[in-house]
KOLMI-846351 format. One record per residue (C-alpha): chain; x, y, z; residue number from 1. Coordinates in Angstrom, 1 decimal, m for minus. Each point is the difference from the previous one (the first is absolute). Example, Ala and Ser with C-alpha at 12.3 -4.5 7.8 and 13.67 -1.06 7.14 Angstrom:
2
<rec><chain>A</chain><x>12.3</x><y>m4.5</y><z>7.8</z><resi>1</resi></rec>
<rec><chain>A</chain><x>1.4</x><y>3.4</y><z>m0.7</z><resi>2</resi></rec>
//
This chain:
280
<rec><chain>A</chain><x>0.0</x><y>0.0</y><z>0.0</z><resi>1</resi></rec>
<rec><chain>A</chain><x>1.4</x><y>3.4</y><z>m1.0</z><resi>2</resi></rec>
<rec><chain>A</chain><x>m0.5</x><y>3.2</y><z>m1.9</z><resi>3</resi></rec>
<rec><chain>A</chain><x>0.7</x><y>m1.3</y><z>m3.5</z><resi>4</resi></rec>
<rec><chain>A</chain><x>m2.0</x><y>2.7</y><z>m1.9</z><resi>5</resi></rec>
<rec><chain>A</chain><x>0.0</x><y>3.5</y><z>1.4</z><resi>6</resi></rec>
<rec><chain>A</chain><x>m2.1</x><y>2.9</y><z>m1.3</z><resi>7</resi></rec>
<rec><chain>A</chain><x>1.5</x><y>3.5</y><z>0.6</z><resi>8</resi></rec>
<rec><chain>A</chain><x>m1.6</x><y>3.4</y><z>m0.7</z><resi>9</resi></rec>
<rec><chain>A</chain><x>2.6</x><y>1.9</y><z>m2.0</z><resi>10</resi></rec>
<rec><chain>A</chain><x>0.5</x><y>3.7</y><z>m0.5</z><resi>11</resi></rec>
<rec><chain>A</chain><x>2.8</x><y>2.3</y><z>m1.1</z><resi>12</resi></rec>
<rec><chain>A</chain><x>0.5</x><y>1.6</y><z>3.4</z><resi>13</resi></rec>
<rec><chain>A</chain><x>2.1</x><y>m0.7</y><z>3.1</z><resi>14</resi></rec>
<rec><chain>A</chain><x>m2.8</x><y>m2.0</y><z>1.7</z><resi>15</resi></rec>
<rec><chain>A</chain><x>m0.6</x><y>m2.0</y><z>m3.1</z><resi>16</resi></rec>
<rec><chain>A</chain><x>3.7</x><y>m0.9</y><z>m0.4</z><resi>17</resi></rec>
<rec><chain>A</chain><x>0.1</x><y>m1.0</y><z>3.7</z><resi>18</resi></rec>
<rec><chain>A</chain><x>m2.9</x><y>m2.3</y><z>m0.5</z><resi>19</resi></rec>
<rec><chain>A</chain><x>1.7</x><y>m1.7</y><z>m3.0</z><resi>20</resi></rec>
<rec><chain>A</chain><x>3.2</x><y>m0.5</y><z>2.0</z><resi>21</resi></rec>
<rec><chain>A</chain><x>m1.9</x><y>m1.6</y><z>2.9</z><resi>22</resi></rec>
<rec><chain>A</chain><x>m2.0</x><y>m2.2</y><z>m2.4</z><resi>23</resi></rec>
<rec><chain>A</chain><x>3.2</x><y>m1.0</y><z>m1.8</z><resi>24</resi></rec>
<rec><chain>A</chain><x>1.6</x><y>m1.0</y><z>3.2</z><resi>25</resi></rec>
<rec><chain>A</chain><x>m2.9</x><y>m2.2</y><z>1.0</z><resi>26</resi></rec>
<rec><chain>A</chain><x>0.0</x><y>m1.6</y><z>m3.5</z><resi>27</resi></rec>
<rec><chain>A</chain><x>3.7</x><y>m0.7</y><z>0.2</z><resi>28</resi></rec>
<rec><chain>A</chain><x>m0.4</x><y>m1.6</y><z>3.4</z><resi>29</resi></rec>
<rec><chain>A</chain><x>m2.8</x><y>m2.2</y><z>m1.3</z><resi>30</resi></rec>
<rec><chain>A</chain><x>1.3</x><y>m0.7</y><z>m3.5</z><resi>31</resi></rec>
<rec><chain>A</chain><x>m3.1</x><y>1.8</y><z>m1.2</z><resi>32</resi></rec>
<rec><chain>A</chain><x>m1.1</x><y>2.3</y><z>m2.8</z><resi>33</resi></rec>
<rec><chain>A</chain><x>m1.5</x><y>3.5</y><z>0.0</z><resi>34</resi></rec>
<rec><chain>A</chain><x>m3.0</x><y>1.6</y><z>m1.7</z><resi>35</resi></rec>
<rec><chain>A</chain><x>0.4</x><y>3.7</y><z>m0.1</z><resi>36</resi></rec>
<rec><chain>A</chain><x>m3.4</x><y>1.8</y><z>m0.3</z><resi>37</resi></rec>
<rec><chain>A</chain><x>0.1</x><y>3.7</y><z>m1.1</z><resi>38</resi></rec>
<rec><chain>A</chain><x>m3.3</x><y>1.8</y><z>0.4</z><resi>39</resi></rec>
<rec><chain>A</chain><x>m0.9</x><y>2.9</y><z>m2.3</z><resi>40</resi></rec>
<rec><chain>A</chain><x>m2.3</x><y>1.2</y><z>2.9</z><resi>41</resi></rec>
<rec><chain>A</chain><x>m1.1</x><y>3.3</y><z>m1.6</z><resi>42</resi></rec>
<rec><chain>A</chain><x>m2.1</x><y>2.1</y><z>2.4</z><resi>43</resi></rec>
<rec><chain>A</chain><x>m3.7</x><y>m0.2</y><z>m0.9</z><resi>44</resi></rec>
<rec><chain>A</chain><x>m0.8</x><y>2.9</y><z>m2.3</z><resi>45</resi></rec>
<rec><chain>A</chain><x>m2.7</x><y>2.5</y><z>0.9</z><resi>46</resi></rec>
<rec><chain>A</chain><x>m1.3</x><y>1.4</y><z>m3.3</z><resi>47</resi></rec>
<rec><chain>A</chain><x>m2.5</x><y>2.7</y><z>m0.7</z><resi>48</resi></rec>
<rec><chain>A</chain><x>m2.5</x><y>m1.1</y><z>m2.7</z><resi>49</resi></rec>
<rec><chain>A</chain><x>1.0</x><y>1.3</y><z>m3.4</z><resi>50</resi></rec>
<rec><chain>A</chain><x>3.5</x><y>1.1</y><z>1.1</z><resi>51</resi></rec>
<rec><chain>A</chain><x>2.2</x><y>m1.2</y><z>m2.9</z><resi>52</resi></rec>
<rec><chain>A</chain><x>2.9</x><y>1.9</y><z>1.5</z><resi>53</resi></rec>
<rec><chain>A</chain><x>m0.2</x><y>m1.9</y><z>3.3</z><resi>54</resi></rec>
<rec><chain>A</chain><x>m0.4</x><y>m3.3</y><z>m1.8</z><resi>55</resi></rec>
<rec><chain>A</chain><x>3.2</x><y>0.8</y><z>m2.0</z><resi>56</resi></rec>
<rec><chain>A</chain><x>1.9</x><y>0.7</y><z>3.2</z><resi>57</resi></rec>
<rec><chain>A</chain><x>m1.1</x><y>m3.2</y><z>1.6</z><resi>58</resi></rec>
<rec><chain>A</chain><x>1.0</x><y>m1.9</y><z>m3.2</z><resi>59</resi></rec>
<rec><chain>A</chain><x>3.5</x><y>1.5</y><z>0.2</z><resi>60</resi></rec>
<rec><chain>A</chain><x>0.2</x><y>m0.9</y><z>3.7</z><resi>61</resi></rec>
<rec><chain>A</chain><x>m1.1</x><y>m3.6</y><z>m0.7</z><resi>62</resi></rec>
<rec><chain>A</chain><x>2.8</x><y>m0.3</y><z>m2.6</z><resi>63</resi></rec>
<rec><chain>A</chain><x>2.6</x><y>1.3</y><z>2.6</z><resi>64</resi></rec>
<rec><chain>A</chain><x>m1.2</x><y>m2.4</y><z>2.6</z><resi>65</resi></rec>
<rec><chain>A</chain><x>0.2</x><y>m2.9</y><z>m2.5</z><resi>66</resi></rec>
<rec><chain>A</chain><x>3.5</x><y>1.0</y><z>m1.0</z><resi>67</resi></rec>
<rec><chain>A</chain><x>1.1</x><y>0.1</y><z>3.7</z><resi>68</resi></rec>
<rec><chain>A</chain><x>m1.4</x><y>m3.5</y><z>0.6</z><resi>69</resi></rec>
<rec><chain>A</chain><x>1.8</x><y>m1.3</y><z>m3.1</z><resi>70</resi></rec>
<rec><chain>A</chain><x>3.2</x><y>1.6</y><z>1.2</z><resi>71</resi></rec>
<rec><chain>A</chain><x>m0.3</x><y>m1.7</y><z>3.4</z><resi>72</resi></rec>
<rec><chain>A</chain><x>m0.6</x><y>m3.4</y><z>m1.7</z><resi>73</resi></rec>
<rec><chain>A</chain><x>3.0</x><y>0.4</y><z>m2.3</z><resi>74</resi></rec>
<rec><chain>A</chain><x>2.3</x><y>1.1</y><z>2.9</z><resi>75</resi></rec>
<rec><chain>A</chain><x>m1.2</x><y>m3.0</y><z>2.1</z><resi>76</resi></rec>
<rec><chain>A</chain><x>0.6</x><y>m2.6</y><z>m2.7</z><resi>77</resi></rec>
<rec><chain>A</chain><x>3.5</x><y>1.4</y><z>m0.6</z><resi>78</resi></rec>
<rec><chain>A</chain><x>0.9</x><y>0.2</y><z>3.7</z><resi>79</resi></rec>
<rec><chain>A</chain><x>m1.1</x><y>m3.6</y><z>0.5</z><resi>80</resi></rec>
<rec><chain>A</chain><x>1.9</x><y>m1.1</y><z>m3.1</z><resi>81</resi></rec>
<rec><chain>A</chain><x>3.2</x><y>1.5</y><z>1.4</z><resi>82</resi></rec>
<rec><chain>A</chain><x>m0.7</x><y>m1.5</y><z>3.5</z><resi>83</resi></rec>
<rec><chain>A</chain><x>m0.7</x><y>m3.4</y><z>m1.5</z><resi>84</resi></rec>
<rec><chain>A</chain><x>m3.5</x><y>m0.4</y><z>1.4</z><resi>85</resi></rec>
<rec><chain>A</chain><x>m2.7</x><y>m1.5</y><z>m2.2</z><resi>86</resi></rec>
<rec><chain>A</chain><x>m2.6</x><y>2.6</y><z>m0.5</z><resi>87</resi></rec>
<rec><chain>A</chain><x>m2.7</x><y>1.4</y><z>m2.3</z><resi>88</resi></rec>
<rec><chain>A</chain><x>m1.8</x><y>3.3</y><z>0.0</z><resi>89</resi></rec>
<rec><chain>A</chain><x>m3.7</x><y>0.7</y><z>m0.5</z><resi>90</resi></rec>
<rec><chain>A</chain><x>m1.8</x><y>3.3</y><z>m0.3</z><resi>91</resi></rec>
<rec><chain>A</chain><x>m3.5</x><y>0.7</y><z>1.3</z><resi>92</resi></rec>
<rec><chain>A</chain><x>m1.9</x><y>2.8</y><z>m1.6</z><resi>93</resi></rec>
<rec><chain>A</chain><x>m2.8</x><y>2.1</y><z>1.2</z><resi>94</resi></rec>
<rec><chain>A</chain><x>m0.6</x><y>2.4</y><z>2.9</z><resi>95</resi></rec>
<rec><chain>A</chain><x>1.2</x><y>m0.1</y><z>3.6</z><resi>96</resi></rec>
<rec><chain>A</chain><x>m3.1</x><y>m1.8</y><z>1.2</z><resi>97</resi></rec>
<rec><chain>A</chain><x>0.6</x><y>m2.8</y><z>m2.5</z><resi>98</resi></rec>
<rec><chain>A</chain><x>3.5</x><y>m0.7</y><z>1.3</z><resi>99</resi></rec>
<rec><chain>A</chain><x>m1.1</x><y>m2.2</y><z>2.9</z><resi>100</resi></rec>
<rec><chain>A</chain><x>m2.1</x><y>m2.3</y><z>m2.2</z><resi>101</resi></rec>
<rec><chain>A</chain><x>3.0</x><y>m0.4</y><z>m2.4</z><resi>102</resi></rec>
<rec><chain>A</chain><x>2.3</x><y>m0.8</y><z>2.8</z><resi>103</resi></rec>
<rec><chain>A</chain><x>m2.4</x><y>m2.5</y><z>1.6</z><resi>104</resi></rec>
<rec><chain>A</chain><x>m0.4</x><y>m1.8</y><z>m3.4</z><resi>105</resi></rec>
<rec><chain>A</chain><x>3.7</x><y>m0.4</y><z>m0.4</z><resi>106</resi></rec>
<rec><chain>A</chain><x>0.7</x><y>m0.8</y><z>3.6</z><resi>107</resi></rec>
<rec><chain>A</chain><x>m2.2</x><y>m3.1</y><z>m0.1</z><resi>108</resi></rec>
<rec><chain>A</chain><x>2.7</x><y>m1.7</y><z>m2.0</z><resi>109</resi></rec>
<rec><chain>A</chain><x>2.8</x><y>1.0</y><z>2.4</z><resi>110</resi></rec>
<rec><chain>A</chain><x>1.0</x><y>m1.1</y><z>3.4</z><resi>111</resi></rec>
<rec><chain>A</chain><x>0.5</x><y>3.4</y><z>1.4</z><resi>112</resi></rec>
<rec><chain>A</chain><x>m0.6</x><y>3.7</y><z>m1.0</z><resi>113</resi></rec>
<rec><chain>A</chain><x>2.5</x><y>2.7</y><z>0.8</z><resi>114</resi></rec>
<rec><chain>A</chain><x>m1.7</x><y>3.4</y><z>0.3</z><resi>115</resi></rec>
<rec><chain>A</chain><x>0.6</x><y>3.2</y><z>1.9</z><resi>116</resi></rec>
<rec><chain>A</chain><x>m1.7</x><y>1.6</y><z>2.9</z><resi>117</resi></rec>
<rec><chain>A</chain><x>m2.0</x><y>3.2</y><z>m0.4</z><resi>118</resi></rec>
<rec><chain>A</chain><x>3.1</x><y>2.1</y><z>0.4</z><resi>119</resi></rec>
<rec><chain>A</chain><x>1.7</x><y>m1.7</y><z>m3.0</z><resi>120</resi></rec>
<rec><chain>A</chain><x>m2.6</x><y>0.6</y><z>m2.7</z><resi>121</resi></rec>
<rec><chain>A</chain><x>m0.5</x><y>2.9</y><z>m2.4</z><resi>122</resi></rec>
<rec><chain>A</chain><x>m3.4</x><y>0.8</y><z>1.4</z><resi>123</resi></rec>
<rec><chain>A</chain><x>m2.3</x><y>m1.2</y><z>2.8</z><resi>124</resi></rec>
<rec><chain>A</chain><x>m2.6</x><y>m1.2</y><z>m2.5</z><resi>125</resi></rec>
<rec><chain>A</chain><x>2.6</x><y>m2.3</y><z>m1.7</z><resi>126</resi></rec>
<rec><chain>A</chain><x>1.3</x><y>m1.2</y><z>3.3</z><resi>127</resi></rec>
<rec><chain>A</chain><x>m3.4</x><y>m0.9</y><z>1.3</z><resi>128</resi></rec>
<rec><chain>A</chain><x>m0.9</x><y>m1.8</y><z>m3.2</z><resi>129</resi></rec>
<rec><chain>A</chain><x>3.1</x><y>m2.1</y><z>0.0</z><resi>130</resi></rec>
<rec><chain>A</chain><x>m0.4</x><y>m0.9</y><z>3.7</z><resi>131</resi></rec>
<rec><chain>A</chain><x>m3.6</x><y>m0.9</y><z>m0.5</z><resi>132</resi></rec>
<rec><chain>A</chain><x>0.7</x><y>m2.2</y><z>m3.0</z><resi>133</resi></rec>
<rec><chain>A</chain><x>3.0</x><y>m1.7</y><z>1.6</z><resi>134</resi></rec>
<rec><chain>A</chain><x>m1.7</x><y>m0.7</y><z>3.4</z><resi>135</resi></rec>
<rec><chain>A</chain><x>m3.7</x><y>m0.6</y><z>m0.9</z><resi>136</resi></rec>
<rec><chain>A</chain><x>m0.2</x><y>m1.2</y><z>m3.6</z><resi>137</resi></rec>
<rec><chain>A</chain><x>3.2</x><y>m2.0</y><z>m0.8</z><resi>138</resi></rec>
<rec><chain>A</chain><x>m0.3</x><y>m2.9</y><z>2.5</z><resi>139</resi></rec>
<rec><chain>A</chain><x>3.8</x><y>0.4</y><z>0.5</z><resi>140</resi></rec>
<rec><chain>A</chain><x>2.2</x><y>1.5</y><z>2.7</z><resi>141</resi></rec>
<rec><chain>A</chain><x>1.6</x><y>3.4</y><z>m0.5</z><resi>142</resi></rec>
<rec><chain>A</chain><x>3.2</x><y>1.5</y><z>1.2</z><resi>143</resi></rec>
<rec><chain>A</chain><x>m0.5</x><y>3.8</y><z>0.5</z><resi>144</resi></rec>
<rec><chain>A</chain><x>3.4</x><y>1.8</y><z>0.2</z><resi>145</resi></rec>
<rec><chain>A</chain><x>1.0</x><y>3.3</y><z>1.4</z><resi>146</resi></rec>
<rec><chain>A</chain><x>0.7</x><y>2.7</y><z>m2.6</z><resi>147</resi></rec>
<rec><chain>A</chain><x>3.7</x><y>m0.5</y><z>0.6</z><resi>148</resi></rec>
<rec><chain>A</chain><x>m0.3</x><y>m3.8</y><z>m0.6</z><resi>149</resi></rec>
<rec><chain>A</chain><x>1.2</x><y>m2.9</y><z>2.1</z><resi>150</resi></rec>
<rec><chain>A</chain><x>3.1</x><y>m0.1</y><z>2.2</z><resi>151</resi></rec>
<rec><chain>A</chain><x>3.1</x><y>m2.2</y><z>m0.5</z><resi>152</resi></rec>
<rec><chain>A</chain><x>m2.1</x><y>m3.1</y><z>0.8</z><resi>153</resi></rec>
<rec><chain>A</chain><x>m3.6</x><y>m0.9</y><z>m0.8</z><resi>154</resi></rec>
<rec><chain>A</chain><x>m1.7</x><y>m2.5</y><z>2.4</z><resi>155</resi></rec>
<rec><chain>A</chain><x>3.2</x><y>m1.1</y><z>1.7</z><resi>156</resi></rec>
<rec><chain>A</chain><x>m1.5</x><y>1.0</y><z>3.4</z><resi>157</resi></rec>
<rec><chain>A</chain><x>m3.7</x><y>0.6</y><z>m0.4</z><resi>158</resi></rec>
<rec><chain>A</chain><x>m2.5</x><y>1.0</y><z>2.6</z><resi>159</resi></rec>
<rec><chain>A</chain><x>m3.4</x><y>m1.8</y><z>m0.2</z><resi>160</resi></rec>
<rec><chain>A</chain><x>m2.8</x><y>2.3</y><z>1.3</z><resi>161</resi></rec>
<rec><chain>A</chain><x>m2.3</x><y>m2.6</y><z>1.5</z><resi>162</resi></rec>
<rec><chain>A</chain><x>m3.6</x><y>0.7</y><z>1.1</z><resi>163</resi></rec>
<rec><chain>A</chain><x>m1.4</x><y>m3.5</y><z>m0.3</z><resi>164</resi></rec>
<rec><chain>A</chain><x>m2.2</x><y>1.0</y><z>m2.9</z><resi>165</resi></rec>
<rec><chain>A</chain><x>m0.5</x><y>m1.6</y><z>m3.4</z><resi>166</resi></rec>
<rec><chain>A</chain><x>1.8</x><y>2.7</y><z>m1.9</z><resi>167</resi></rec>
<rec><chain>A</chain><x>3.1</x><y>m0.4</y><z>2.2</z><resi>168</resi></rec>
<rec><chain>A</chain><x>m0.2</x><y>m3.8</y><z>m0.5</z><resi>169</resi></rec>
<rec><chain>A</chain><x>0.0</x><y>0.4</y><z>m3.7</z><resi>170</resi></rec>
<rec><chain>A</chain><x>2.8</x><y>2.6</y><z>0.1</z><resi>171</resi></rec>
<rec><chain>A</chain><x>2.1</x><y>m2.4</y><z>2.0</z><resi>172</resi></rec>
<rec><chain>A</chain><x>m0.6</x><y>m2.9</y><z>m2.4</z><resi>173</resi></rec>
<rec><chain>A</chain><x>0.7</x><y>2.2</y><z>m3.0</z><resi>174</resi></rec>
<rec><chain>A</chain><x>3.3</x><y>1.2</y><z>1.6</z><resi>175</resi></rec>
<rec><chain>A</chain><x>1.3</x><y>m3.5</y><z>0.7</z><resi>176</resi></rec>
<rec><chain>A</chain><x>2.7</x><y>0.2</y><z>m2.7</z><resi>177</resi></rec>
<rec><chain>A</chain><x>1.4</x><y>3.0</y><z>1.9</z><resi>178</resi></rec>
<rec><chain>A</chain><x>m0.7</x><y>m1.3</y><z>3.5</z><resi>179</resi></rec>
<rec><chain>A</chain><x>1.6</x><y>m3.4</y><z>m0.6</z><resi>180</resi></rec>
<rec><chain>A</chain><x>3.2</x><y>1.6</y><z>m1.5</z><resi>181</resi></rec>
<rec><chain>A</chain><x>0.2</x><y>2.6</y><z>2.8</z><resi>182</resi></rec>
<rec><chain>A</chain><x>2.7</x><y>m0.1</y><z>2.6</z><resi>183</resi></rec>
<rec><chain>A</chain><x>m2.7</x><y>0.9</y><z>2.6</z><resi>184</resi></rec>
<rec><chain>A</chain><x>m3.7</x><y>0.7</y><z>0.1</z><resi>185</resi></rec>
<rec><chain>A</chain><x>m1.4</x><y>2.4</y><z>2.5</z><resi>186</resi></rec>
<rec><chain>A</chain><x>m3.7</x><y>m0.6</y><z>0.8</z><resi>187</resi></rec>
<rec><chain>A</chain><x>m1.5</x><y>3.2</y><z>1.4</z><resi>188</resi></rec>
<rec><chain>A</chain><x>m3.4</x><y>0.1</y><z>1.6</z><resi>189</resi></rec>
<rec><chain>A</chain><x>m1.4</x><y>3.4</y><z>0.8</z><resi>190</resi></rec>
<rec><chain>A</chain><x>m2.1</x><y>m0.2</y><z>3.2</z><resi>191</resi></rec>
<rec><chain>A</chain><x>m3.3</x><y>1.8</y><z>m0.7</z><resi>192</resi></rec>
<rec><chain>A</chain><x>m3.5</x><y>0.0</y><z>1.6</z><resi>193</resi></rec>
<rec><chain>A</chain><x>m1.4</x><y>m1.9</y><z>m3.0</z><resi>194</resi></rec>
<rec><chain>A</chain><x>0.8</x><y>m3.3</y><z>m1.5</z><resi>195</resi></rec>
<rec><chain>A</chain><x>2.3</x><y>m1.4</y><z>2.8</z><resi>196</resi></rec>
<rec><chain>A</chain><x>m2.3</x><y>m3.0</y><z>0.5</z><resi>197</resi></rec>
<rec><chain>A</chain><x>1.1</x><y>m1.3</y><z>m3.4</z><resi>198</resi></rec>
<rec><chain>A</chain><x>3.5</x><y>m0.6</y><z>1.4</z><resi>199</resi></rec>
<rec><chain>A</chain><x>m0.7</x><y>m2.6</y><z>2.7</z><resi>200</resi></rec>
<rec><chain>A</chain><x>1.7</x><y>m0.1</y><z>3.3</z><resi>201</resi></rec>
<rec><chain>A</chain><x>3.4</x><y>0.9</y><z>m1.3</z><resi>202</resi></rec>
<rec><chain>A</chain><x>m0.1</x><y>2.7</y><z>m2.8</z><resi>203</resi></rec>
<rec><chain>A</chain><x>2.2</x><y>m1.0</y><z>m3.0</z><resi>204</resi></rec>
<rec><chain>A</chain><x>0.8</x><y>m3.4</y><z>1.3</z><resi>205</resi></rec>
<rec><chain>A</chain><x>m2.1</x><y>m2.0</y><z>m2.6</z><resi>206</resi></rec>
<rec><chain>A</chain><x>1.3</x><y>1.9</y><z>m3.0</z><resi>207</resi></rec>
<rec><chain>A</chain><x>3.6</x><y>m0.3</y><z>1.3</z><resi>208</resi></rec>
<rec><chain>A</chain><x>m0.5</x><y>m3.8</y><z>0.2</z><resi>209</resi></rec>
<rec><chain>A</chain><x>m1.3</x><y>0.0</y><z>m3.6</z><resi>210</resi></rec>
<rec><chain>A</chain><x>2.9</x><y>2.0</y><z>m1.2</z><resi>211</resi></rec>
<rec><chain>A</chain><x>2.5</x><y>m2.3</y><z>1.9</z><resi>212</resi></rec>
<rec><chain>A</chain><x>m1.5</x><y>m3.0</y><z>m1.7</z><resi>213</resi></rec>
<rec><chain>A</chain><x>1.1</x><y>1.6</y><z>m3.3</z><resi>214</resi></rec>
<rec><chain>A</chain><x>3.5</x><y>0.4</y><z>1.3</z><resi>215</resi></rec>
<rec><chain>A</chain><x>m0.2</x><y>3.7</y><z>1.0</z><resi>216</resi></rec>
<rec><chain>A</chain><x>1.9</x><y>1.4</y><z>2.9</z><resi>217</resi></rec>
<rec><chain>A</chain><x>m2.6</x><y>1.9</y><z>2.0</z><resi>218</resi></rec>
<rec><chain>A</chain><x>m0.3</x><y>2.4</y><z>2.9</z><resi>219</resi></rec>
<rec><chain>A</chain><x>m3.3</x><y>1.4</y><z>1.3</z><resi>220</resi></rec>
<rec><chain>A</chain><x>m0.5</x><y>3.5</y><z>1.4</z><resi>221</resi></rec>
<rec><chain>A</chain><x>m3.2</x><y>1.5</y><z>1.4</z><resi>222</resi></rec>
<rec><chain>A</chain><x>0.0</x><y>3.8</y><z>m0.2</z><resi>223</resi></rec>
<rec><chain>A</chain><x>m2.3</x><y>2.4</y><z>1.7</z><resi>224</resi></rec>
<rec><chain>A</chain><x>m0.7</x><y>3.1</y><z>m2.3</z><resi>225</resi></rec>
<rec><chain>A</chain><x>m0.9</x><y>2.1</y><z>3.0</z><resi>226</resi></rec>
<rec><chain>A</chain><x>m0.2</x><y>3.6</y><z>m1.4</z><resi>227</resi></rec>
<rec><chain>A</chain><x>1.2</x><y>m1.1</y><z>m3.4</z><resi>228</resi></rec>
<rec><chain>A</chain><x>m1.9</x><y>m1.3</y><z>m2.9</z><resi>229</resi></rec>
<rec><chain>A</chain><x>0.4</x><y>m3.7</y><z>m0.8</z><resi>230</resi></rec>
<rec><chain>A</chain><x>1.8</x><y>0.9</y><z>m3.2</z><resi>231</resi></rec>
<rec><chain>A</chain><x>2.5</x><y>2.1</y><z>2.0</z><resi>232</resi></rec>
<rec><chain>A</chain><x>0.5</x><y>m2.8</y><z>2.5</z><resi>233</resi></rec>
<rec><chain>A</chain><x>0.7</x><y>m2.5</y><z>m2.7</z><resi>234</resi></rec>
<rec><chain>A</chain><x>2.4</x><y>2.4</y><z>m1.8</z><resi>235</resi></rec>
<rec><chain>A</chain><x>1.9</x><y>0.7</y><z>3.2</z><resi>236</resi></rec>
<rec><chain>A</chain><x>0.3</x><y>m3.8</y><z>0.8</z><resi>237</resi></rec>
<rec><chain>A</chain><x>1.2</x><y>m0.7</y><z>m3.6</z><resi>238</resi></rec>
<rec><chain>A</chain><x>2.6</x><y>2.7</y><z>0.1</z><resi>239</resi></rec>
<rec><chain>A</chain><x>1.2</x><y>m0.9</y><z>3.5</z><resi>240</resi></rec>
<rec><chain>A</chain><x>0.5</x><y>m3.6</y><z>m1.0</z><resi>241</resi></rec>
<rec><chain>A</chain><x>1.8</x><y>0.9</y><z>m3.3</z><resi>242</resi></rec>
<rec><chain>A</chain><x>m2.8</x><y>m1.5</y><z>m2.1</z><resi>243</resi></rec>
<rec><chain>A</chain><x>0.0</x><y>0.6</y><z>m3.8</z><resi>244</resi></rec>
<rec><chain>A</chain><x>m3.6</x><y>m0.8</y><z>m0.8</z><resi>245</resi></rec>
<rec><chain>A</chain><x>m3.4</x><y>0.0</y><z>1.6</z><resi>246</resi></rec>
<rec><chain>A</chain><x>m2.4</x><y>m2.8</y><z>m0.9</z><resi>247</resi></rec>
<rec><chain>A</chain><x>m3.6</x><y>0.7</y><z>0.7</z><resi>248</resi></rec>
<rec><chain>A</chain><x>m3.6</x><y>m0.6</y><z>m1.0</z><resi>249</resi></rec>
<rec><chain>A</chain><x>m1.4</x><y>3.0</y><z>m1.9</z><resi>250</resi></rec>
<rec><chain>A</chain><x>m3.3</x><y>1.8</y><z>0.9</z><resi>251</resi></rec>
<rec><chain>A</chain><x>m1.3</x><y>m2.2</y><z>2.9</z><resi>252</resi></rec>
<rec><chain>A</chain><x>m2.8</x><y>2.5</y><z>0.2</z><resi>253</resi></rec>
<rec><chain>A</chain><x>m2.1</x><y>1.1</y><z>m3.0</z><resi>254</resi></rec>
<rec><chain>A</chain><x>1.6</x><y>2.5</y><z>m2.4</z><resi>255</resi></rec>
<rec><chain>A</chain><x>m2.9</x><y>2.4</y><z>0.8</z><resi>256</resi></rec>
<rec><chain>A</chain><x>0.7</x><y>m0.1</y><z>3.7</z><resi>257</resi></rec>
<rec><chain>A</chain><x>3.7</x><y>0.4</y><z>m0.5</z><resi>258</resi></rec>
<rec><chain>A</chain><x>m0.5</x><y>2.9</y><z>m2.4</z><resi>259</resi></rec>
<rec><chain>A</chain><x>m2.2</x><y>1.8</y><z>2.7</z><resi>260</resi></rec>
<rec><chain>A</chain><x>1.7</x><y>m1.0</y><z>3.2</z><resi>261</resi></rec>
<rec><chain>A</chain><x>3.5</x><y>m1.1</y><z>m1.2</z><resi>262</resi></rec>
<rec><chain>A</chain><x>1.6</x><y>m3.3</y><z>0.7</z><resi>263</resi></rec>
<rec><chain>A</chain><x>3.3</x><y>m1.8</y><z>0.2</z><resi>264</resi></rec>
<rec><chain>A</chain><x>0.2</x><y>m0.7</y><z>m3.7</z><resi>265</resi></rec>
<rec><chain>A</chain><x>m1.0</x><y>3.5</y><z>m1.0</z><resi>266</resi></rec>
<rec><chain>A</chain><x>2.6</x><y>1.6</y><z>2.3</z><resi>267</resi></rec>
<rec><chain>A</chain><x>2.8</x><y>m2.3</y><z>m1.2</z><resi>268</resi></rec>
<rec><chain>A</chain><x>m0.6</x><y>0.2</y><z>m3.8</z><resi>269</resi></rec>
<rec><chain>A</chain><x>m0.2</x><y>3.8</y><z>0.1</z><resi>270</resi></rec>
<rec><chain>A</chain><x>3.8</x><y>0.0</y><z>0.4</z><resi>271</resi></rec>
<rec><chain>A</chain><x>1.3</x><y>m3.6</y><z>0.6</z><resi>272</resi></rec>
<rec><chain>A</chain><x>2.8</x><y>0.1</y><z>2.7</z><resi>273</resi></rec>
<rec><chain>A</chain><x>1.3</x><y>m3.3</y><z>m1.4</z><resi>274</resi></rec>
<rec><chain>A</chain><x>m1.0</x><y>m2.4</y><z>m2.8</z><resi>275</resi></rec>
<rec><chain>A</chain><x>m3.5</x><y>m1.2</y><z>0.8</z><resi>276</resi></rec>
<rec><chain>A</chain><x>m1.0</x><y>m3.6</y><z>m1.1</z><resi>277</resi></rec>
<rec><chain>A</chain><x>m3.8</x><y>0.4</y><z>m0.1</z><resi>278</resi></rec>
<rec><chain>A</chain><x>m2.8</x><y>m2.5</y><z>m0.7</z><resi>279</resi></rec>
<rec><chain>A</chain><x>m3.7</x><y>0.3</y><z>0.3</z><resi>280</resi></rec>
//
């Protein structure tokens, strides 16, 4: 079991190049191949009826966005040729809101999608579309990277954010190629008022046994957020322990609830502190 086919969202900017580098490193470690997806992602036009001049402007803009996507695809193919990584590039046309569907369609034939957080996309609309497609429509896990990319290692010392829920269970399963190869896995349980009954008498013990059965070296920590948010507590624990990835279930609450009240996923994907291995 490994990440043999990896989809990566490519773009000709620093965040896009950082995603490609991280995806290539994962492919090299798994003897895998890459699919680079460039999205045209033109902002949705707002045209006044009968405005030929406005239509002409939007047509010119569409051509510019298409050329930029082609440039990203060409640069990706050449970079991977030089690096010696098997790769192909694809271009998804359309507007920003179409990008998520295109990514989801291509991600279904990959083992992992590498995308950015909201701080690493050209626009909030594009970032939300890509996150939505990767997490809710692809049926595959996603690795959401900080805008600066990954560190020197990816998944060598991961933190598993464990809340006993089904999304966390799926994330742990999807992350097994990383977890089994890691030097150490830190299971972190945030002690909250809700959901602790799912953990049993010893929070984290059952998932630690499951991971140990897969050959993982595991340590469990229960943290009390106190005045911090759960996202802040997890981030502090990960940084304190020198972790290079956070594995977690995405959107344990409904998207509507998180959009109104906030949530762990929403807070972390706004500006990922570390690479986030997410599954829903």
